[in-house]
Every structure is written in structure tokens, then in C-alpha cells.
N, C-alpha and C positions, 0 to 999 in steps of 0.2 A: 491465406488461402482466400480465394475467391470462390464465389459462387458461380454456379453454372446454369444459363437460361435457355429453355428451347421452346419456342411457340409460346412464351409466356409463362411458362411453368419454370420453377427454379430448385435446382440441388442446392441446400445450405451449403454456407462455408465448413460448417461442422460435418456435413455428411460427405463433402467433398474431401475433405482430411481424411476421414476412413476410407475412402474409394482411392485415395493417391498413396495411402500407406499400403492398401491390400496390393495394388498393382506396380509400386515400386517397391516396396520392403517385404512385400508378401505376408502381410500382418492379417491376421483373421478378421474378418467384419463381424458385424453382430448378425443376427436371424435374419432380419429384414433385407440386408445388403445381399447377405448368402443366398437367400431366395431370389432376390433380382438378379445376381451374377449367373445363378444356376437357370435361370429363364423358367422358374416355377412363378408364375402369375397368382395362382391361387394362395399359394405360402406367403408371397411378397404382399398381396392383398389383406391377408390374416393378421399379418405381422406389423403393418405399417401403422403408424402414429397418424395424428391427425394433420402434422405437417407434411408427411412425406406420401400419405395416399394421394392428395390430388395431384403430386408432381411424379407418379411414377412413371408416365412417358418420357419427361427430362432425363431420368435414371437410363432408361432403355435407349434414348438418344445418345447419352455421353457414352455408354458402354459401346454401343455399335460403332461410333465415330471415333472414339478416343482410346479405347481400352485395346490391349494385344488380343487378337483373335482366339488364342488359347488359352485365355484366362478366363472365359465365361461361355456359357452356353448349356452347362449340365452340372451337376453336383460333383460328377467324376471328373470334369476340367477343373472345378474351383478346387478340388482336395488336390489334385495333381499340381496345380499351380503352387499350393501353398506348402507340398512337400517339396517342392526343387527349390533348394537353397544355393544361393551361390556361394562358391568357396571362398 
């Protein structure tokens, strides 16, 4: 896994792994990533650890630019993404 960088802010390799598992395998992420994916800034800030807090804009950039549009934006969209299982 490689990290993702946006304007000097970085998503760590560990967090990129969680994002990719969510997007590619529909594996539920933790509370922080769920809040980021749901576009819930208040919850994301409240749940971020000291490594992720200053890098929230990098998460937003990655999700906006790289993730499928129907896997993020609200808790309902995140739930629907996770419930859709490929046969």
C-alpha cells in the first residue's frame, strides 16, 4: 500500500488500506473513516486521532477524486454500499 498525498497532507498507508478495502471489498471501516465517507465533518473531527486530524483534507480529496460517487456522501450511501454484495 502506498500513502496518498494532497497539498502536503498525507493519508497513511494503513488508512489507505482501510479505504481500499471499503471501496474494493465493501469491508466496513472504523468510525473515523465512516464519518469521513458520510461527509460528517463534526463526527470525523471528533473521532480523528492525532495522525489523521490534520490530514482530513487529504481524505476528502481522495474520496472526491478516486472513490466511486455512490459509496460516499451520507451515512445512507455508506450503508447501501456496504450492503450491496457482489454475487
